C-alpha positions, 0 to 999 in steps of 0.5 A, a space after each residue: 114551527 107555528 101554532 096558530 090561534 085556530 089550532 089552539 081554539 080546536 084543542 080548547 073546544 074539545 076541552 072546554 066543557 070539562 074545563 067549565 065544569 071544574 072551574 064552576 066547582 072551584 069558584 063555588 067553593 072559592 068565590 074570590 078566585 075569579 077576582 084573582 084572574 087579572 093578577 094571573 093574566 098579568 104575571 109573566 115569567 122570563 124564559 132563559 135563552 140558554 135553556 132551549 137546548 138540552 143541558 149538559 152534565 160534567 159527564 156528558 151531553 145528550 142532544 135531541 133533534 130540532 135544537 135552536 141553532 141561533 138566537 132567532 130560532 131561540 126567540 121563535 121557540 120562546 114565542 111558541 111557549 108564550 103562544 101556548 101559555 100566555 105567561 112566557 112573555 119575556 126573554 132573558 139573554 146570556 152574553 156571549 152565548 146569545 149576542 144580538 148582532 142586529 139588535 133591531 132585528 132581534 127586537 122586532 122578531 120578539 115583538 112579533 110574538 109579544 115578547 119583551 127582554 128581561 134581565 141580561 146575564 153576563 158570563 165571567 165564569 167561562 173563558 171564551 175563544 177570543 178572550 185574551 185573559 183567563 178567568 181561571 182564578 176569578 174575574 171581578 176578584 182577580 189579583 190581576 187588575 187587567 183581568 178585572 178590567 176585562 170582566 168589568 168591560 164585559 159587563 158594561 158591554 152586556 148593558 149596552 146590548 140590553 139597552 138596544 133591546 129594551 132590557 132594564 136589568 143586568 144579572 151578575 153571577 160570579 164563580 169567583 172564590 177559592 178551591 183550597 185554604 190559603 188560596 186567597 185573602 177573603 177580605 181582599 177578594 171582597 174589596 176587589 170585587 166591590 171595587 169592580 162592581 162599583 165600576 159596573 154600577 157606575 155605567 148603569 143607565 138611571 132606570 136600570 137595576 143590577 141583580 147580584 146573584 149568590 151561590 154557596 158552592 160550585 165551581 169553587 168548593 172552599 169559598 165563594 166570594 158572593 156565597 150567600 144572601 148576606 154577602 150579596 146584601 152587603 155588596 148591594 147595600 154598598 153599591 146604591 139603590 139600583 142594586 139588588 139581591 137575586 135569589 136562585 132557588 138552587 144556590 143554597 145549602 141544603 135545609 136553607 129557609 129560602 122563604 125567610 130569606 125572601 121575607 127579609 130581603 123584601 123587608 129591606 127593599 133589596 130583593 130584585 128577582 128570582 131564578 126559578 128551578 128545583 133541586 134534590 141536592 144542590 144546583 140541580 137545575 130541575 123542573 120547577 116544582 118537581 121536587 119541593 112544590 110545597 116550599 115553592 108555595 111557601 116562598 110565594 106566600 112570603 113574596 105575596 105578603 111582602 110585596 103587598 106590604 110595600 105596595 109593589 106590583 106583582 107582575 112588574 116590580 120583581 124580575 121573574 126568571 127561570 134558570 133551569 136546564 136538564 139533560 133528559 127532557 124535551 126542554 120546551 116541555 120542561 119549560 111549559 111544566 116549570 111555568 105552570 108550577 110557578 103559576 100554580 104556586 102563585 095562585 095558591 099563595 093568593 088564596 091564603 086567608 091573610 086576616 085569619 092567618 094574622 089572627 092565628 099568629 096573634 093567638 099563637 094558634 099554630 095548628 090553625 095557622 098550619 091549616 090555613 096555609 095547607 088549605 090554600 096549598 091543597 086547593 086545586 087551582 089548575 082550572 083558574 090557571 087554565 081560565 087565565 090562559 083561555 082569557 088571554 088567547 092561550 091553550 087550556 092545556 099547553 102540553 097537550 097542544 104541544 104533543 098533539 101537534 108533534 112540535 118536537 118532531 116538526 122542529 127536528 124536521 125543520 132544523 135537523 138533528 146535528 144542531 146544538 144550542 148555545 149554553 151549558 
């Protein structure tokens, strides 16, 4: 399925007059808005290769037609997203779900769509068919040194795949932990994990980063060896300056103040990246911004302020990735909505009057501080996001083009209904 610039132009022409009217109204109220367009144009969100098919639950999986049957088709689907929104210019691969058997071919295909490769993701939370030793009782924490060695080598292999593609980061998420009291010694599990991570870290190229993700629970429910941001920070601090904490929005206990976590990790120079999703209860992997859009905005407020305080480039100095997969929506539509929500929250955070907010804080004027934030949040910045897309060759309304061109129906016609994309 190929959507051309001519097709996008046709849809844009139909919507251009209304768009220009909305944009003029916004910039009349907020003249600084147009100066933010370059930041919005540069901001890219990596699409995970595992989210292009329908996701599953522990109870079942309900497929849809046109799922990508191989890595090449996944790259093509991400290229389609990027063609539409111009903000999906990177791919995040999960190994061994999506091994690039011919890295040069895959890299060339991605280049045709203007795609780069973001962080590589290892998988030691599942047993594979050809795997000699099981991760049932952990991987990097396992009491058996042979199991740990297998998990370490897998991560090193993932780095090698990434080097061939031009990636510069490895994301490690561990399901390691325990289901019952007494199952493991917490300190010993920590130290075995640290020793394993040190071997992986030693194999990193000099210009790479290691992102260590944390999660409070699941699939282990009594303890998780990297359970929260403090434990991740402790690990990466012991590893070295190429190691960072990665924040997944679904990997927190209910009520956690994620924006405060972000602020402190940035202050320490240890925030490496984000996995964006949304949740009502736990790791729900829902569409970004579908449940807690105000929290997403507040998180971006801390990201923008913290990155500016350190002189960081918004687009390049952190890893921005989606980690979502749901069972009841067209995954490409879901990803279009998620990227849009991220761009909206980012744009709203850029509109916050920082000097006024600092003054309100200095005066302990809580009401004024709240009004400053909510004024930015309640500003409809959709015309600004659409203009950034328009200026970079994208669609004013990506979802309208997707549906208008019956993309899912065309993909189903091309690929059939029996395919199942790799992933959860």
